[in-house]
SEMARDREN-242374 format. One record per atom (N, C-alpha, C): x, y, z; residue in one letter; atom name; residue number from 1. Coordinates in steps of 0.2 Angstrom, whole numbers, plus 5000, padded with zeros to 4 digits. Each point is the difference from the previous one (the first is absolute). Layout:
BEGIN
<pt X="X" Y="Y" Z="Z" rest="A" atom="CA" nr="NUM"/>
...
This chain:
BEGIN
<pt X="5072" Y="5013" Z="5008" rest="Q" atom="N" nr="1"/>
<pt X="4998" Y="5003" Z="5006" rest="Q" atom="CA" nr="1"/>
<pt X="5003" Y="5007" Z="5001" rest="Q" atom="C" nr="1"/>
<pt X="4997" Y="5005" Z="5003" rest="V" atom="N" nr="2"/>
<pt X="5002" Y="5006" Z="5001" rest="V" atom="CA" nr="2"/>
<pt X="5001" Y="5001" Z="5007" rest="V" atom="C" nr="2"/>
<pt X="5005" Y="5004" Z="5002" rest="Q" atom="N" nr="3"/>
<pt X="5002" Y="5001" Z="5007" rest="Q" atom="CA" nr="3"/>
<pt X="4996" Y="5006" Z="5002" rest="Q" atom="C" nr="3"/>
<pt X="4996" Y="5000" Z="5006" rest="L" atom="N" nr="4"/>
<pt X="4996" Y="5006" Z="5002" rest="L" atom="CA" nr="4"/>
<pt X="5002" Y="5002" Z="5007" rest="L" atom="C" nr="4"/>
<pt X="5001" Y="5007" Z="5001" rest="V" atom="N" nr="5"/>
<pt X="5002" Y="5002" Z="5007" rest="V" atom="CA" nr="5"/>
<pt X="4995" Y="5006" Z="5002" rest="V" atom="C" nr="5"/>
<pt X="4996" Y="4998" Z="5005" rest="E" atom="N" nr="6"/>
<pt X="4995" Y="5005" Z="5003" rest="E" atom="CA" nr="6"/>
<pt X="5004" Y="5005" Z="5005" rest="E" atom="C" nr="6"/>
<pt X="4997" Y="5006" Z="5000" rest="S" atom="N" nr="7"/>
<pt X="5002" Y="5004" Z="5006" rest="S" atom="CA" nr="7"/>
<pt X="4994" Y="5005" Z="5001" rest="S" atom="C" nr="7"/>
<pt X="5000" Y="5003" Z="5006" rest="G" atom="N" nr="8"/>
<pt X="4995" Y="5005" Z="5002" rest="G" atom="CA" nr="8"/>
<pt X="4995" Y="4998" Z="5005" rest="G" atom="C" nr="8"/>
<pt X="5001" Y="4994" Z="5003" rest="G" atom="N" nr="9"/>
<pt X="4995" Y="4998" Z="5005" rest="G" atom="CA" nr="9"/>
<pt X="5002" Y="5004" Z="5007" rest="G" atom="C" nr="9"/>
<pt X="4996" Y="4999" Z="5005" rest="G" atom="N" nr="10"/>
<pt X="5001" Y="5003" Z="5006" rest="G" atom="CA" nr="10"/>
<pt X="4994" Y="5000" Z="5005" rest="G" atom="C" nr="10"/>
<pt X="5000" Y="5003" Z="5005" rest="L" atom="N" nr="11"/>
<pt X="4995" Y="5001" Z="5005" rest="L" atom="CA" nr="11"/>
<pt X="4997" Y="5007" Z="5000" rest="L" atom="C" nr="11"/>
<pt X="4993" Y="5000" Z="4999" rest="V" atom="N" nr="12"/>
<pt X="4997" Y="5006" Z="4999" rest="V" atom="CA" nr="12"/>
<pt X="4994" Y="5000" Z="5004" rest="V" atom="C" nr="12"/>
<pt X="4997" Y="5006" Z="5002" rest="Q" atom="N" nr="13"/>
<pt X="4993" Y="5000" Z="5003" rest="Q" atom="CA" nr="13"/>
<pt X="4995" Y="5000" Z="4995" rest="Q" atom="C" nr="13"/>
<pt X="4994" Y="4998" Z="5002" rest="A" atom="N" nr="14"/>
<pt X="4994" Y="4999" Z="4996" rest="A" atom="CA" nr="14"/>
<pt X="4999" Y="5007" Z="4997" rest="A" atom="C" nr="14"/>
<pt X="4998" Y="5000" Z="4993" rest="G" atom="N" nr="15"/>
<pt X="4999" Y="5007" Z="4997" rest="G" atom="CA" nr="15"/>
<pt X="5006" Y="5002" Z="4996" rest="G" atom="C" nr="15"/>
<pt X="5006" Y="4998" Z="5002" rest="Y" atom="N" nr="16"/>
<pt X="5006" Y="5002" Z="4997" rest="Y" atom="CA" nr="16"/>
<pt X="5001" Y="4997" Z="4993" rest="Y" atom="C" nr="16"/>
<pt X="5006" Y="5002" Z="4997" rest="S" atom="N" nr="17"/>
<pt X="5001" Y="4997" Z="4993" rest="S" atom="CA" nr="17"/>
<pt X="5007" Y="4997" Z="5000" rest="S" atom="C" nr="17"/>
<pt X="5001" Y="4995" Z="4996" rest="L" atom="N" nr="18"/>
<pt X="5007" Y="4997" Z="4998" rest="L" atom="CA" nr="18"/>
<pt X="5000" Y="4999" Z="4993" rest="L" atom="C" nr="18"/>
<pt X="5006" Y="5000" Z="4997" rest="R" atom="N" nr="19"/>
<pt X="5001" Y="4999" Z="4993" rest="R" atom="CA" nr="19"/>
<pt X="5006" Y="4994" Z="5000" rest="R" atom="C" nr="19"/>
<pt X="4998" Y="4995" Z="4997" rest="L" atom="N" nr="20"/>
<pt X="5004" Y="4994" Z="4999" rest="L" atom="CA" nr="20"/>
<pt X="5003" Y="5001" Z="4993" rest="L" atom="C" nr="20"/>
<pt X="5006" Y="4997" Z="4999" rest="S" atom="N" nr="21"/>
<pt X="5004" Y="5000" Z="4994" rest="S" atom="CA" nr="21"/>
<pt X="5002" Y="4993" Z="4998" rest="S" atom="C" nr="21"/>
<pt X="5001" Y="4998" Z="4994" rest="C" atom="N" nr="22"/>
<pt X="5002" Y="4994" Z="4998" rest="C" atom="CA" nr="22"/>
<pt X="5005" Y="5001" Z="4994" rest="C" atom="C" nr="22"/>
<pt X="5006" Y="4998" Z="5000" rest="A" atom="N" nr="23"/>
<pt X="5005" Y="5001" Z="4995" rest="A" atom="CA" nr="23"/>
<pt X="5002" Y="4993" Z="4998" rest="A" atom="C" nr="23"/>
<pt X="4997" Y="4998" Z="4994" rest="P" atom="N" nr="24"/>
<pt X="5003" Y="4993" Z="4997" rest="P" atom="CA" nr="24"/>
<pt X="5006" Y="5001" Z="4997" rest="P" atom="C" nr="24"/>
<pt X="5004" Y="4995" Z="5000" rest="S" atom="N" nr="25"/>
<pt X="5006" Y="5000" Z="4996" rest="S" atom="CA" nr="25"/>
<pt X="4999" Y="4998" Z="4993" rest="S" atom="C" nr="25"/>
<pt X="5005" Y="5001" Z="4996" rest="G" atom="N" nr="26"/>
<pt X="4999" Y="4998" Z="4993" rest="G" atom="CA" nr="26"/>
<pt X="4998" Y="5005" Z="4995" rest="G" atom="C" nr="26"/>
<pt X="5000" Y="4999" Z="4994" rest="R" atom="N" nr="27"/>
<pt X="4998" Y="5005" Z="4995" rest="R" atom="CA" nr="27"/>
<pt X="4993" Y="4999" Z="4997" rest="R" atom="C" nr="27"/>
<pt X="4997" Y="4995" Z="5003" rest="A" atom="N" nr="28"/>
<pt X="4993" Y="4999" Z="4997" rest="A" atom="CA" nr="28"/>
<pt X="4994" Y="5002" Z="5004" rest="A" atom="C" nr="28"/>
<pt X="5002" Y="5005" Z="5004" rest="F" atom="N" nr="29"/>
<pt X="4995" Y="5003" Z="5005" rest="F" atom="CA" nr="29"/>
<pt X="4993" Y="5002" Z="4996" rest="F" atom="C" nr="29"/>
<pt X="5001" Y="5004" Z="4995" rest="S" atom="N" nr="30"/>
<pt X="4995" Y="5003" Z="4996" rest="S" atom="CA" nr="30"/>
<pt X="4995" Y="4994" Z="4997" rest="S" atom="C" nr="30"/>
<pt X="5002" Y="4994" Z="5000" rest="T" atom="N" nr="31"/>
<pt X="4996" Y="4995" Z="4997" rest="T" atom="CA" nr="31"/>
<pt X="4996" Y="4996" Z="5005" rest="T" atom="C" nr="31"/>
<pt X="5001" Y="5001" Z="5006" rest="Y" atom="N" nr="32"/>
<pt X="4996" Y="4997" Z="5005" rest="Y" atom="CA" nr="32"/>
<pt X="4994" Y="5003" Z="5003" rest="Y" atom="C" nr="32"/>
<pt X="4995" Y="4997" Z="5001" rest="T" atom="N" nr="33"/>
<pt X="4995" Y="5002" Z="5004" rest="T" atom="CA" nr="33"/>
<pt X="5002" Y="5000" Z="5007" rest="T" atom="C" nr="33"/>
<pt X="4999" Y="5005" Z="5004" rest="M" atom="N" nr="34"/>
<pt X="5003" Y="5001" Z="5007" rest="M" atom="CA" nr="34"/>
<pt X="4994" Y="5000" Z="5005" rest="M" atom="C" nr="34"/>
<pt X="5001" Y="4998" Z="5006" rest="G" atom="N" nr="35"/>
<pt X="4995" Y="5000" Z="5005" rest="G" atom="CA" nr="35"/>
<pt X="5002" Y="4999" Z="5007" rest="G" atom="C" nr="35"/>
<pt X="4995" Y="5001" Z="5004" rest="W" atom="N" nr="36"/>
<pt X="5002" Y="4999" Z="5007" rest="W" atom="CA" nr="36"/>
<pt X="4994" Y="4995" Z="5003" rest="W" atom="C" nr="36"/>
<pt X="5003" Y="4996" Z="5005" rest="F" atom="N" nr="37"/>
<pt X="4996" Y="4996" Z="5004" rest="F" atom="CA" nr="37"/>
<pt X="5001" Y="5001" Z="5007" rest="F" atom="C" nr="37"/>
<pt X="4996" Y="4998" Z="5005" rest="R" atom="N" nr="38"/>
<pt X="5002" Y="5001" Z="5007" rest="R" atom="CA" nr="38"/>
<pt X="4998" Y="4993" Z="5003" rest="R" atom="C" nr="38"/>
<pt X="5003" Y="4999" Z="5006" rest="Q" atom="N" nr="39"/>
<pt X="4999" Y="4995" Z="5004" rest="Q" atom="CA" nr="39"/>
<pt X="5000" Y="5002" Z="5008" rest="Q" atom="C" nr="39"/>
<pt X="4994" Y="4999" Z="5003" rest="A" atom="N" nr="40"/>
<pt X="4999" Y="5002" Z="5007" rest="A" atom="CA" nr="40"/>
<pt X="5002" Y="4994" Z="5004" rest="A" atom="C" nr="40"/>
<pt X="5002" Y="5000" Z="5006" rest="P" atom="N" nr="41"/>
<pt X="5001" Y="4994" Z="5004" rest="P" atom="CA" nr="41"/>
<pt X="4994" Y="4996" Z="5000" rest="P" atom="C" nr="41"/>
<pt X="5001" Y="4993" Z="4999" rest="G" atom="N" nr="42"/>
<pt X="4995" Y="4995" Z="5000" rest="G" atom="CA" nr="42"/>
<pt X="4996" Y="5000" Z="4994" rest="G" atom="C" nr="42"/>
<pt X="5001" Y="5004" Z="4995" rest="S" atom="N" nr="43"/>
<pt X="4996" Y="5001" Z="4994" rest="S" atom="CA" nr="43"/>
<pt X="5004" Y="4998" Z="4994" rest="S" atom="C" nr="43"/>
<pt X="4996" Y="4999" Z="4995" rest="E" atom="N" nr="44"/>
<pt X="5003" Y="4998" Z="4993" rest="E" atom="CA" nr="44"/>
<pt X="5002" Y="5007" Z="4997" rest="E" atom="C" nr="44"/>
<pt X="5005" Y="4999" Z="4995" rest="R" atom="N" nr="45"/>
<pt X="5002" Y="5006" Z="4996" rest="R" atom="CA" nr="45"/>
<pt X="4995" Y="5002" Z="4996" rest="R" atom="C" nr="45"/>
<pt X="4998" Y="5006" Z="4999" rest="T" atom="N" nr="46"/>
<pt X="4994" Y="5002" Z="4996" rest="T" atom="CA" nr="46"/>
<pt X="5003" Y="5006" Z="4996" rest="T" atom="C" nr="46"/>
<pt X="4996" Y="5000" Z="4994" rest="F" atom="N" nr="47"/>
<pt X="5002" Y="5006" Z="4995" rest="F" atom="CA" nr="47"/>
<pt X="4998" Y="5006" Z="5003" rest="F" atom="C" nr="47"/>
<pt X="5004" Y="5005" Z="4998" rest="V" atom="N" nr="48"/>
<pt X="4999" Y="5007" Z="5002" rest="V" atom="CA" nr="48"/>
<pt X="4998" Y="5005" Z="4994" rest="V" atom="C" nr="48"/>
<pt X="5005" Y="5000" Z="4996" rest="A" atom="N" nr="49"/>
<pt X="5000" Y="5004" Z="4994" rest="A" atom="CA" nr="49"/>
<pt X="5005" Y="4998" Z="4995" rest="A" atom="C" nr="49"/>
<pt X="4999" Y="5002" Z="4993" rest="A" atom="N" nr="50"/>
<pt X="5004" Y="4998" Z="4995" rest="A" atom="CA" nr="50"/>
<pt X="5000" Y="5006" Z="4994" rest="A" atom="C" nr="50"/>
<pt X="5005" Y="5000" Z="4996" rest="I" atom="N" nr="51"/>
<pt X="5000" Y="5005" Z="4995" rest="I" atom="CA" nr="51"/>
<pt X="5003" Y="4996" Z="4994" rest="I" atom="C" nr="51"/>
<pt X="4997" Y="5002" Z="4994" rest="S" atom="N" nr="52"/>
<pt X="5003" Y="4997" Z="4994" rest="S" atom="CA" nr="52"/>
<pt X="5006" Y="5002" Z="4998" rest="S" atom="C" nr="52"/>
<pt X="5003" Y="4997" Z="4995" rest="S" atom="N" nr="53"/>
<pt X="5007" Y="5001" Z="4999" rest="S" atom="CA" nr="53"/>
<pt X="5001" Y="5008" Z="4997" rest="S" atom="C" nr="53"/>
<pt X="4996" Y="5002" Z="4997" rest="G" atom="N" nr="54"/>
<pt X="5000" Y="5007" Z="4997" rest="G" atom="CA" nr="54"/>
<pt X="4997" Y="5005" Z="5005" rest="G" atom="C" nr="54"/>
<pt X="4997" Y="4998" Z="5005" rest="G" atom="N" nr="55"/>
<pt X="4997" Y="5004" Z="5005" rest="G" atom="CA" nr="55"/>
<pt X="4993" Y="5002" Z="4999" rest="G" atom="C" nr="55"/>
<pt X="4997" Y="4998" Z="4994" rest="G" atom="N" nr="56"/>
<pt X="4994" Y="5002" Z="4998" rest="G" atom="CA" nr="56"/>
<pt X="4994" Y="4997" Z="5004" rest="G" atom="C" nr="56"/>
<pt X="5001" Y="4995" Z="5003" rest="A" atom="N" nr="57"/>
<pt X="4994" Y="4996" Z="5003" rest="A" atom="CA" nr="57"/>
<pt X="5003" Y="4999" Z="5008" rest="A" atom="C" nr="57"/>
<pt X="4995" Y="5001" Z="5004" rest="T" atom="N" nr="58"/>
<pt X="5001" Y="4999" Z="5007" rest="T" atom="CA" nr="58"/>
<pt X="4995" Y="4996" Z="5003" rest="T" atom="C" nr="58"/>
<pt X="5001" Y="4996" Z="5005" rest="Y" atom="N" nr="59"/>
<pt X="4996" Y="4995" Z="5003" rest="Y" atom="CA" nr="59"/>
<pt X="5000" Y="5001" Z="5008" rest="Y" atom="C" nr="59"/>
<pt X="4995" Y="4999" Z="5003" rest="Y" atom="N" nr="60"/>
<pt X="5000" Y="5001" Z="5008" rest="Y" atom="CA" nr="60"/>
<pt X="4995" Y="4995" Z="5003" rest="Y" atom="C" nr="60"/>
<pt X="5002" Y="4998" Z="5006" rest="A" atom="N" nr="61"/>
<pt X="4996" Y="4996" Z="5004" rest="A" atom="CA" nr="61"/>
<pt X="4994" Y="5005" Z="5003" rest="A" atom="C" nr="61"/>
<pt X="4994" Y="4998" Z="5001" rest="D" atom="N" nr="62"/>
<pt X="4995" Y="5004" Z="5002" rest="D" atom="CA" nr="62"/>
<pt X="5002" Y="5004" Z="5007" rest="D" atom="C" nr="62"/>
<pt X="5004" Y="4996" Z="5004" rest="S" atom="N" nr="63"/>
<pt X="5001" Y="5003" Z="5007" rest="S" atom="CA" nr="63"/>
<pt X="5005" Y="5006" Z="4999" rest="S" atom="C" nr="63"/>
<pt X="5003" Y="5001" Z="4995" rest="V" atom="N" nr="64"/>
<pt X="5005" Y="5006" Z="4999" rest="V" atom="CA" nr="64"/>
<pt X="4998" Y="5005" Z="4995" rest="V" atom="C" nr="64"/>
<pt X="4995" Y="4999" Z="4996" rest="K" atom="N" nr="65"/>
<pt X="4998" Y="5005" Z="4995" rest="K" atom="CA" nr="65"/>
<pt X="4998" Y="5006" Z="5004" rest="K" atom="C" nr="65"/>
<pt X="5003" Y="5006" Z="4996" rest="G" atom="N" nr="66"/>
<pt X="4999" Y="5006" Z="5003" rest="G" atom="CA" nr="66"/>
<pt X="5005" Y="5002" Z="5005" rest="G" atom="C" nr="66"/>
<pt X="5004" Y="4996" Z="5003" rest="R" atom="N" nr="67"/>
<pt X="5005" Y="5001" Z="5005" rest="R" atom="CA" nr="67"/>
<pt X="5007" Y="4999" Z="4997" rest="R" atom="C" nr="67"/>
<pt X="5001" Y="4995" Z="4996" rest="F" atom="N" nr="68"/>
<pt X="5006" Y="4998" Z="4998" rest="F" atom="CA" nr="68"/>
<pt X="5001" Y="5001" Z="4992" rest="F" atom="C" nr="68"/>
<pt X="5006" Y="5002" Z="4998" rest="T" atom="N" nr="69"/>
<pt X="5001" Y="5002" Z="4993" rest="T" atom="CA" nr="69"/>
<pt X="5007" Y="4996" Z="4998" rest="T" atom="C" nr="69"/>
<pt X="4999" Y="4996" Z="4995" rest="I" atom="N" nr="70"/>
<pt X="5006" Y="4997" Z="4997" rest="I" atom="CA" nr="70"/>
<pt X="5002" Y="5004" Z="4994" rest="I" atom="C" nr="70"/>
<pt X="5007" Y="5001" Z="4999" rest="S" atom="N" nr="71"/>
<pt X="5003" Y="5004" Z="4995" rest="S" atom="CA" nr="71"/>
<pt X="5006" Y="4997" Z="4998" rest="S" atom="C" nr="71"/>
<pt X="5003" Y="5001" Z="4994" rest="R" atom="N" nr="72"/>
<pt X="5007" Y="4998" Z="4998" rest="R" atom="CA" nr="72"/>
<pt X="5003" Y="5005" Z="4996" rest="R" atom="C" nr="72"/>
<pt X="5007" Y="5000" Z="5001" rest="D" atom="N" nr="73"/>
<pt X="5004" Y="5004" Z="4996" rest="D" atom="CA" nr="73"/>
<pt X="5005" Y="4996" Z="4996" rest="D" atom="C" nr="73"/>
<pt X="4999" Y="4998" Z="4994" rest="N" atom="N" nr="74"/>
<pt X="5004" Y="4996" Z="4996" rest="N" atom="CA" nr="74"/>
<pt X="5007" Y="5002" Z="4999" rest="N" atom="C" nr="74"/>
<pt X="5000" Y="5007" Z="5000" rest="A" atom="N" nr="75"/>
<pt X="5007" Y="5003" Z="4999" rest="A" atom="CA" nr="75"/>
<pt X="5004" Y="4998" Z="5006" rest="A" atom="C" nr="75"/>
<pt X="4997" Y="5000" Z="5006" rest="K" atom="N" nr="76"/>
<pt X="5004" Y="4999" Z="5006" rest="K" atom="CA" nr="76"/>
<pt X="4999" Y="4992" Z="5003" rest="K" atom="C" nr="76"/>
<pt X="4997" Y="4996" Z="4996" rest="N" atom="N" nr="77"/>
<pt X="4999" Y="4993" Z="5001" rest="N" atom="CA" nr="77"/>
<pt X="4997" Y="4999" Z="5007" rest="N" atom="C" nr="77"/>
<pt X="4995" Y="5004" Z="5002" rest="T" atom="N" nr="78"/>
<pt X="4997" Y="5000" Z="5007" rest="T" atom="CA" nr="78"/>
<pt X="4993" Y="5000" Z="4999" rest="T" atom="C" nr="78"/>
<pt X="4997" Y="4996" Z="5005" rest="V" atom="N" nr="79"/>
<pt X="4992" Y="5000" Z="5001" rest="V" atom="CA" nr="79"/>
<pt X="4999" Y="5003" Z="5007" rest="V" atom="C" nr="79"/>
<pt X="4995" Y="5003" Z="5000" rest="Y" atom="N" nr="80"/>
<pt X="4998" Y="5003" Z="5007" rest="Y" atom="CA" nr="80"/>
<pt X="4993" Y="4998" Z="5002" rest="Y" atom="C" nr="80"/>
<pt X="4999" Y="5000" Z="5007" rest="L" atom="N" nr="81"/>
<pt X="4993" Y="4999" Z="5002" rest="L" atom="CA" nr="81"/>
<pt X="4999" Y="5006" Z="5006" rest="L" atom="C" nr="81"/>
<pt X="4997" Y="5005" Z="4998" rest="Q" atom="N" nr="82"/>
<pt X="4998" Y="5005" Z="5004" rest="Q" atom="CA" nr="82"/>
<pt X="4994" Y="4998" Z="5004" rest="Q" atom="C" nr="82"/>
<pt X="5001" Y="5000" Z="5007" rest="M" atom="N" nr="83"/>
<pt X="4994" Y="4998" Z="5004" rest="M" atom="CA" nr="83"/>
<pt X="4998" Y="5006" Z="5005" rest="M" atom="C" nr="83"/>
<pt X="4994" Y="5002" Z="4999" rest="N" atom="N" nr="84"/>
<pt X="4998" Y="5005" Z="5004" rest="N" atom="CA" nr="84"/>
<pt X="4994" Y="4998" Z="5005" rest="N" atom="C" nr="84"/>
<pt X="4999" Y="5004" Z="5005" rest="N" atom="N" nr="85"/>
<pt X="4995" Y="4998" Z="5005" rest="N" atom="CA" nr="85"/>
<pt X="5001" Y="4993" Z="5002" rest="N" atom="C" nr="85"/>
<pt X="5006" Y="4998" Z="5002" rest="L" atom="N" nr="86"/>
<pt X="5001" Y="4993" Z="5002" rest="L" atom="CA" nr="86"/>
<pt X="4996" Y="4999" Z="5007" rest="L" atom="C" nr="86"/>
<pt X="4998" Y="4994" Z="5000" rest="Q" atom="N" nr="87"/>
<pt X="4996" Y="4997" Z="5005" rest="Q" atom="CA" nr="87"/>
<pt X="5003" Y="4994" Z="5004" rest="Q" atom="C" nr="87"/>
<pt X="4999" Y="4998" Z="5006" rest="P" atom="N" nr="88"/>
<pt X="5003" Y="4995" Z="5003" rest="P" atom="CA" nr="88"/>
<pt X="4999" Y="4993" Z="4996" rest="P" atom="C" nr="88"/>
<pt X="4995" Y="4999" Z="4996" rest="E" atom="N" nr="89"/>
<pt X="4999" Y="4994" Z="4996" rest="E" atom="CA" nr="89"/>
<pt X="5004" Y="5000" Z="4994" rest="E" atom="C" nr="89"/>
<pt X="5004" Y="5005" Z="4999" rest="D" atom="N" nr="90"/>
<pt X="5005" Y="5000" Z="4995" rest="D" atom="CA" nr="90"/>
<pt X="5006" Y="4998" Z="5002" rest="D" atom="C" nr="90"/>
<pt X="5001" Y="4998" Z="5006" rest="T" atom="N" nr="91"/>
<pt X="5006" Y="4997" Z="5003" rest="T" atom="CA" nr="91"/>
<pt X="5002" Y="4994" Z="4997" rest="T" atom="C" nr="91"/>
<pt X="5006" Y="4999" Z="4997" rest="A" atom="N" nr="92"/>
<pt X="5001" Y="4994" Z="4996" rest="A" atom="CA" nr="92"/>
<pt X="5008" Y="5001" Z="4998" rest="A" atom="C" nr="92"/>
<pt X="5002" Y="4994" Z="4997" rest="V" atom="N" nr="93"/>
<pt X="5006" Y="5000" Z="4996" rest="V" atom="CA" nr="93"/>
<pt X="4998" Y="5001" Z="4993" rest="V" atom="C" nr="93"/>
<pt X="5003" Y="5005" Z="4997" rest="Y" atom="N" nr="94"/>
<pt X="4998" Y="5002" Z="4993" rest="Y" atom="CA" nr="94"/>
<pt X="5006" Y="4997" Z="4995" rest="Y" atom="C" nr="94"/>
<pt X="4997" Y="4997" Z="4995" rest="Y" atom="N" nr="95"/>
<pt X="5005" Y="4996" Z="4996" rest="Y" atom="CA" nr="95"/>
<pt X="4999" Y="5003" Z="4993" rest="Y" atom="C" nr="95"/>
<pt X="5005" Y="5002" Z="4996" rest="C" atom="N" nr="96"/>
<pt X="5000" Y="5002" Z="4993" rest="C" atom="CA" nr="96"/>
<pt X="5001" Y="4994" Z="4996" rest="C" atom="C" nr="96"/>
<pt X="4996" Y="5000" Z="4994" rest="T" atom="N" nr="97"/>
<pt X="5001" Y="4994" Z="4996" rest="T" atom="CA" nr="97"/>
<pt X="5000" Y="5003" Z="4993" rest="T" atom="C" nr="97"/>
<pt X="5003" Y="4996" Z="4996" rest="A" atom="N" nr="98"/>
<pt X="5000" Y="5001" Z="4992" rest="A" atom="CA" nr="98"/>
<pt X="4998" Y="4994" Z="4997" rest="A" atom="C" nr="98"/>
<pt X="4995" Y="5002" Z="4995" rest="G" atom="N" nr="99"/>
<pt X="4997" Y="4994" Z="4996" rest="G" atom="CA" nr="99"/>
<pt X="5000" Y="5002" Z="4993" rest="G" atom="C" nr="99"/>
<pt X="4999" Y="4994" Z="4996" rest="A" atom="N" nr="100"/>
<pt X="5000" Y="5001" Z="4993" rest="A" atom="CA" nr="100"/>
<pt X="4993" Y="5004" Z="4997" rest="A" atom="C" nr="100"/>
<pt X="4995" Y="4999" Z="5004" rest="D" atom="N" nr="101"/>
<pt X="4994" Y="5003" Z="4999" rest="D" atom="CA" nr="101"/>
<pt X="4996" Y="5001" Z="5006" rest="D" atom="C" nr="101"/>
<pt X="4994" Y="5003" Z="5000" rest="I" atom="N" nr="102"/>
<pt X="4996" Y="5001" Z="5006" rest="I" atom="CA" nr="102"/>
<pt X="4997" Y="4993" Z="5003" rest="I" atom="C" nr="102"/>
<pt X="4998" Y="4996" Z="4995" rest="G" atom="N" nr="103"/>
<pt X="4998" Y="4994" Z="5002" rest="G" atom="CA" nr="103"/>
<pt X="5005" Y="4995" Z="5004" rest="G" atom="C" nr="103"/>
<pt X="5006" Y="5000" Z="4997" rest="R" atom="N" nr="104"/>
<pt X="5005" Y="4996" Z="5004" rest="R" atom="CA" nr="104"/>
<pt X="5002" Y="5003" Z="5006" rest="R" atom="C" nr="104"/>
<pt X="5000" Y="5007" Z="5000" rest="L" atom="N" nr="105"/>
<pt X="5002" Y="5003" Z="5006" rest="L" atom="CA" nr="105"/>
<pt X="4995" Y="4999" Z="5006" rest="L" atom="C" nr="105"/>
<pt X="4994" Y="5001" Z="4998" rest="R" atom="N" nr="106"/>
<pt X="4995" Y="4999" Z="5005" rest="R" atom="CA" nr="106"/>
<pt X="4999" Y="4993" Z="5003" rest="R" atom="C" nr="106"/>
<pt X="5003" Y="4995" Z="4995" rest="A" atom="N" nr="107"/>
<pt X="5000" Y="4993" Z="5002" rest="A" atom="CA" nr="107"/>
<pt X="5006" Y="4999" Z="5005" rest="A" atom="C" nr="107"/>
<pt X="5004" Y="5004" Z="5001" rest="G" atom="N" nr="108"/>
<pt X="5006" Y="4999" Z="5003" rest="G" atom="CA" nr="108"/>
<pt X="5006" Y="4997" Z="4996" rest="G" atom="C" nr="108"/>
<pt X="4999" Y="5000" Z="4994" rest="L" atom="N" nr="109"/>
<pt X="5005" Y="4997" Z="4996" rest="L" atom="CA" nr="109"/>
<pt X="5006" Y="5005" Z="4997" rest="L" atom="C" nr="109"/>
<pt X="5003" Y="5003" Z="5005" rest="G" atom="N" nr="110"/>
<pt X="5005" Y="5005" Z="4998" rest="G" atom="CA" nr="110"/>
<pt X="5006" Y="5000" Z="5004" rest="G" atom="C" nr="110"/>
<pt X="5004" Y="5005" Z="5000" rest="S" atom="N" nr="111"/>
<pt X="5006" Y="5000" Z="5004" rest="S" atom="CA" nr="111"/>
<pt X="4998" Y="5004" Z="5006" rest="S" atom="C" nr="111"/>
<pt X="5003" Y="4999" Z="5006" rest="W" atom="N" nr="112"/>
<pt X="4998" Y="5003" Z="5006" rest="W" atom="CA" nr="112"/>
<pt X="5006" Y="5004" Z="5003" rest="W" atom="C" nr="112"/>
<pt X="4999" Y="5005" Z="5004" rest="G" atom="N" nr="113"/>
<pt X="5005" Y="5003" Z="5004" rest="G" atom="CA" nr="113"/>
<pt X="4999" Y="4997" Z="5007" rest="G" atom="C" nr="113"/>
<pt X="5005" Y="5002" Z="5005" rest="Q" atom="N" nr="114"/>
<pt X="5000" Y="4998" Z="5006" rest="Q" atom="CA" nr="114"/>
<pt X="4995" Y="5002" Z="5005" rest="Q" atom="C" nr="114"/>
<pt X="4997" Y="5006" Z="4998" rest="G" atom="N" nr="115"/>
<pt X="4994" Y="5003" Z="5004" rest="G" atom="CA" nr="115"/>
<pt X="5003" Y="5005" Z="5004" rest="G" atom="C" nr="115"/>
<pt X="4995" Y="5005" Z="5002" rest="T" atom="N" nr="116"/>
<pt X="5002" Y="5005" Z="5004" rest="T" atom="CA" nr="116"/>
<pt X="4994" Y="5001" Z="5005" rest="T" atom="C" nr="116"/>
<pt X="5001" Y="5001" Z="5007" rest="Q" atom="N" nr="117"/>
<pt X="4995" Y="5000" Z="5005" rest="Q" atom="CA" nr="117"/>
<pt X="4997" Y="5007" Z="5000" rest="Q" atom="C" nr="117"/>
<pt X="4993" Y="5000" Z="5000" rest="V" atom="N" nr="118"/>
<pt X="4996" Y="5006" Z="5001" rest="V" atom="CA" nr="118"/>
<pt X="4996" Y="4999" Z="5007" rest="V" atom="C" nr="118"/>
<pt X="5001" Y="5004" Z="5005" rest="T" atom="N" nr="119"/>
<pt X="4996" Y="5000" Z="5006" rest="T" atom="CA" nr="119"/>
<pt X="4996" Y="5006" Z="5001" rest="T" atom="C" nr="119"/>
<pt X="4994" Y="5000" Z="5001" rest="V" atom="N" nr="120"/>
<pt X="4996" Y="5005" Z="5001" rest="V" atom="CA" nr="120"/>
<pt X="4997" Y="5000" Z="5007" rest="V" atom="C" nr="120"/>
<pt X="5001" Y="5005" Z="5004" rest="S" atom="N" nr="121"/>
<pt X="4997" Y="5000" Z="5007" rest="S" atom="CA" nr="121"/>
<pt X="4994" Y="5004" Z="5000" rest="S" atom="C" nr="121"/>
<pt X="4996" Y="4998" Z="5005" rest="S" atom="N" nr="122"/>
<pt X="4993" Y="5003" Z="5001" rest="S" atom="CA" nr="122"/>
<pt X="5001" Y="5006" Z="5004" rest="S" atom="C" nr="122"/>
């Protein structure tokens, strides 16, 4: 298990941007597929985006394509989620996750952070 710490959440108005960061502990960061899920009140946790261990492949939920960008800096042991043109429906707790591969990550079979709240007002 890897320990994950998210940061960067907050309250913004619709149309504005936020950047989330996730810094896993340990030396094996570059071997993990990293991703973000989100959970709105009363809803299930859903996939948002993921990036392969080397950064060469990215994956997005349809609802965020064109607005969110996932990236990673293996030298800094950090993964980012740049969220542009935020909308009220993006309001949720955002969770960072690390998985052995994209399949297991999307199935929720990875390590999880504690989450960071993102609230978008209209």
